[in-house]
N, C-alpha and C positions, 0 to 999 in steps of 0.2 A: 496424433503424436506431435510433440513440439521438439523434443531433444533427439539428436542423432543417437541411435541406440548404442553405438560403440564409443561414444564420447566418454572420457574419464572425468567424472565429477567427484571422485574420492578426495579426501583431504579437506572437504568443506568444513567450515568452522561453526556451523549451526549446532545448537544444543536443544534437546527436548527438556522441558521443565514443567512441573505441574503440581496440582493439589496444594497451592500456597494459601496464605492467609491474606485477606484484603488489608491494604494500608491506605492511609490518606495521602494525598499529594497532588502535585502540580498539574499543569495542563497537558492534554493529549494533542499531539500533532498528527494530522492525517485522517484516515477514514474512520478512526475511532468514533468520531462524532455521530456516525450513522446509528450507533446503538444508544448510548446513554446521553451524551452531551446535547446533541441536537434535539432528541425527543423531549428531554426535560426542558430545554430552552423553549420549545414550541408549545408544550402542553402542561408543563409543571407536574407531570406524572412520571412514575418510575417505569422504565421500559420492560422490566421483567414480567409485568402483567400482560404485556402486549406481544412481546417476542420471547417466548420461553426458551431457555437454554436447551440445546440438543443433548440427548443422552450421550455421555462420554465415559470412557474408562481410562484408568491410568493410575500410577502410584506417585507418591511424593518424591521430590528430589530431582536430580538432573542427570541426563544420560546422553550418549551419542545418538545420532539418527542412524538406526540400524539398516543394513542392506541398502546402502545408498552409495554405490560405487560407479555406476554407469548411467548413460542416458536412458537405457531401457528401464532401470530402476526408477528414474525420475518420471518416466511416462506412466508408470504403474501406481505411483504412490504420491499423494498430495504433499506430505511432509518432505519427502525426498525431492519432489519437484521444487519446492521453495528453497530447500538447502542448496540444490544444484543451481537454482537461479541466482543465489547469492554469489556463487563463484563467478558467474558470467558478469553480474553487475559490478563486482569488485574489479574485475579486469577492465571493464569498460570505463568506469570512472577513474581508475588508476591512470588511464591514458588521456583523460580529459582534464583532470584537476591536479595541479602540481602539489606534491606533498600529501596526496590522498591517503587517508587511513581508513581501513575497513571498519564498519560497525559490527557489533555483535548481532547475531540473529538467534532469537529464542522461539522455538516452536512450542506453543503452549498446549499443555494437556490438562484439561479441566480449567484450572486457573492458577495464576502465580502472581506474587506481588512485584511491584516495581516502584521506583521513586516517583513515577507519574501515575500511580494508581494500580488497581488490580487489572491484570490482563486475562481475558476470557473471550469466548465467542460472542458474548453479549456486548463487550466493550469494543470489539472489532480490532483490526490491526492498527497499531500505532507506533510512532517513533518517540522514544524518551530521550530528549537531548542530554540531560546530565549524565546518563549512563552510556550515551552513544549506542543505543540498542534498539533494534526493531523487534516488536512482539507481534506474533501472529498465530492464531488458532485456525488450523485448516478447516474445522467444522463451520467456521464463519461463512464459507462459501455456500454451504447448504442454506444458511439463513438468508444470504443474499438472493439465492434463487427463490426461496419460499416466500419471503416477505417483501422483496423489492423488485420482483419481475426481471431479474438479471439471469442470463444463462450461465455465467461464471464458469466457463470452460478453462482449459489449461492456459491459454495465453492471457485470458482475463485475470487468472490467479497471479500470473507473473506481472501483469500490469499493476495489480494491487501492491505486490512486493516492491516493484520499481518506484511506485509513488512514495512509499515510505523511505526508500533509499534516496529519493529526491530531497526529502526533508533532511536527511543526514548530510547531503551535499550542501544544502543551505546553511546548516549549522556549522560545519567545519570551514566553510568559506566566509563566514561572517555575515551572510545575508540576513539571518534571523536577528542578529544584533542591529544591523543597519535599518531594519524595518520591523520594529517591535510591535506587539499586539496593541492596536489602538481601538479595540471594540469591534462591534459587528457592523454589517451593512454591505451593500454591493460594491462599495469603493474602499473597503477596509483593507488594512495590511493582511489580515487573516485570510480573506478571500484571495488576495493577490499571491500570498504564500502557497495556498492550496493549488491554485491554477498553475503556478510555476512548477510545483511538484508533478502535476499531471503532464505538463509540457516536457519536463525532464524524463518522465516515464515514456512518453511517446518518442523522444529522441533516442532512448536506449532501444526500444522496439525497432526503430528504423535502422539501427546499426548492429543488432544483436547477432546476426549471422557472421559478423566479422571476428567474433571472439572465438579462439581456438584453444584446445588443450595442448599438452606438451608434445603430443604426436602430430599436431597440425590439423586435427579433426575439429571442424566447427562444432561447438556445443549444441547449437540450435539450428533447426531447419528454417528455411524461408517461410514466414507465416503465410497462410492462405488468406484470401479475401474474407472468408467466413470467420477465421480467427481474429483478424483485425476488426471486423464488425462486432465480434463478441467482446473484445477489449473496449471498444467504443461504447458498446451497450452497458458494460460495467461502469464506465465513467459517468454515463448518463444516469444510471440507477442511483448513484450517490450524490446527485445534484440536490442542492438545498430545496429547490422548488418541488422536485419529485418526492423527496422525503416528507416535506410538509403535507403534500397532497395524500401520500400513502398513510400518513399519521392521522388523517381525518380533519386536518386543519386547513386554514386558508394560506395562500402564498403571501409571505411578508418579507420582502427583500431587505428590510432594515434589520432583520434578525439573522441574515445569512452569515455564515462563517466559511463556506467552501465554494460558493458560486453555483450558478444554475446548471442544469443538465446540459443545456446548449453550450455554455461556456466551458464546462469540463471536457466535453467531447471535442470542442473546437481547439482548445489549447493542447489536448493530446495530439490531435492531428497536426497542429502547428509544429510541435516538436518532432513528430514522425517525419514530416517533410523537410524541416529546416535545421534540425539538430539543436544542441543546447544554446547556441548563439541566438536562436530565435525566441528564447524563453524569458525575456526581460519583461515580466508582467508589471513591474513597478514603474516602467517608463511609459506605460500606456495611459492615456487620459481615461478617467472613470467611465465616461459614456461609451467608450470604445472597447472596454475590457471584455 
């Protein structure tokens, strides 16, 4: 269990949306590349033939996340866990970033369109800057376990969410504009952007027990060493080199967009130990990244 069972997570702004129609559109920020972008970049093939979508149910339209009022609810249900996590993340970043504004969180059921492309478990979680919205399908975590050897436990799921929130912080603070996409490669802005989001996620995990509800109850319990190891494992599972190897290809750093497994794990730990101030990946020389 990650949440304190009596913590009040009601009033979260997450919405469930599904059964949408695919639309064309912009680039995906975050772990979305694990599914379509990276695989196509590495092999020129469509991912759906390699990683089939998991069976899902759901109806079209948008609705509230049901039965998601307490930490106990969050501990029982992946969608509620993500919705509750958004409450804690918003409180944390509200204390770290002047003028912080919360992103929208859409819990995807089957698939739904966005200005950045179709969201589903095959495209993975992503942040869509023009909408200031995080999209995430909880069934993605089963794919992470089955296809990429990650344990994807409760804290690892929150790490994934925190990574996408890291992209939102980059967007609203102007970091994305200051360091625009300049192609692929181990020293690219894209890799630096992703590693910084990992670092921001680690910074939140390091401080997450300090966030409390209106009754002063901490939302989250102190993470166990195993949970931290699980989150680090998830970071490693989505390293470019690991994905290339799992896809049956060779490791090609010049095609990297997110960084190696070692880098992703190390920057998560850097944030965990040093907080957001330790996360300036753009100030590090390429050979030391």
